[in-house]
N, C-alpha and C positions, 0 to 999 in steps of 0.2 A: 504494500500500500504506500501511496505517496500523498503529499499535500502540496498545494500551490502556495508559494511564498512570493512576497513583493517587497521591494526596498523603497526608500524615501524618494527615489527618482522614478518610481512607478514602473520599474523593470520587473518582469515576472520570471519565475523559475519553478521547477518542481524539486521536492526534497523528500527523502525517505521519511515516512511518517514516524518511525521509531527513533529517529535522531532529533536532537535539539536543533532548533533553527539557528543558523549562524548569525553572528553579530551584524547588525545593519539591515536585517530582514525580519519580516513578521508574517504570520500566517494570514492568508487572504480569506480563508473560510471554506475552500473547496478541497476535498480529498477523494481519492479513488485509485484506480489503476494508473499506471504510467500513461496509457493511451487516453484515458478519461481526463486526466489532468492536463495533458498536452492539448487535447481538443478544446478544453475550457480556455486555456491561455490563448489559443488561436482565435477564439471568438471575442475575447475581451481586450486583448492587447493589440489595438488597431493602429496605434502610433508608436513605433519602435524607438523614437527619439526619447532620450532622458527628459524628464519633466522640466529640468532647468533650461533646456534648449527649445522648448515649445513656446515660450513667451516672446 
């Protein structure tokens, strides 16, 4: 099982559910298989630029 994590720049990744989230990242709220988490990220992460470059 995996969980979706996101950082302060709104960049997404997946992380093993059994491991602590690395510093600078927090849980986004979605968990599932690697494929499910990746599909979720593909739906919600529409602008790949870091948040600081979008303004």
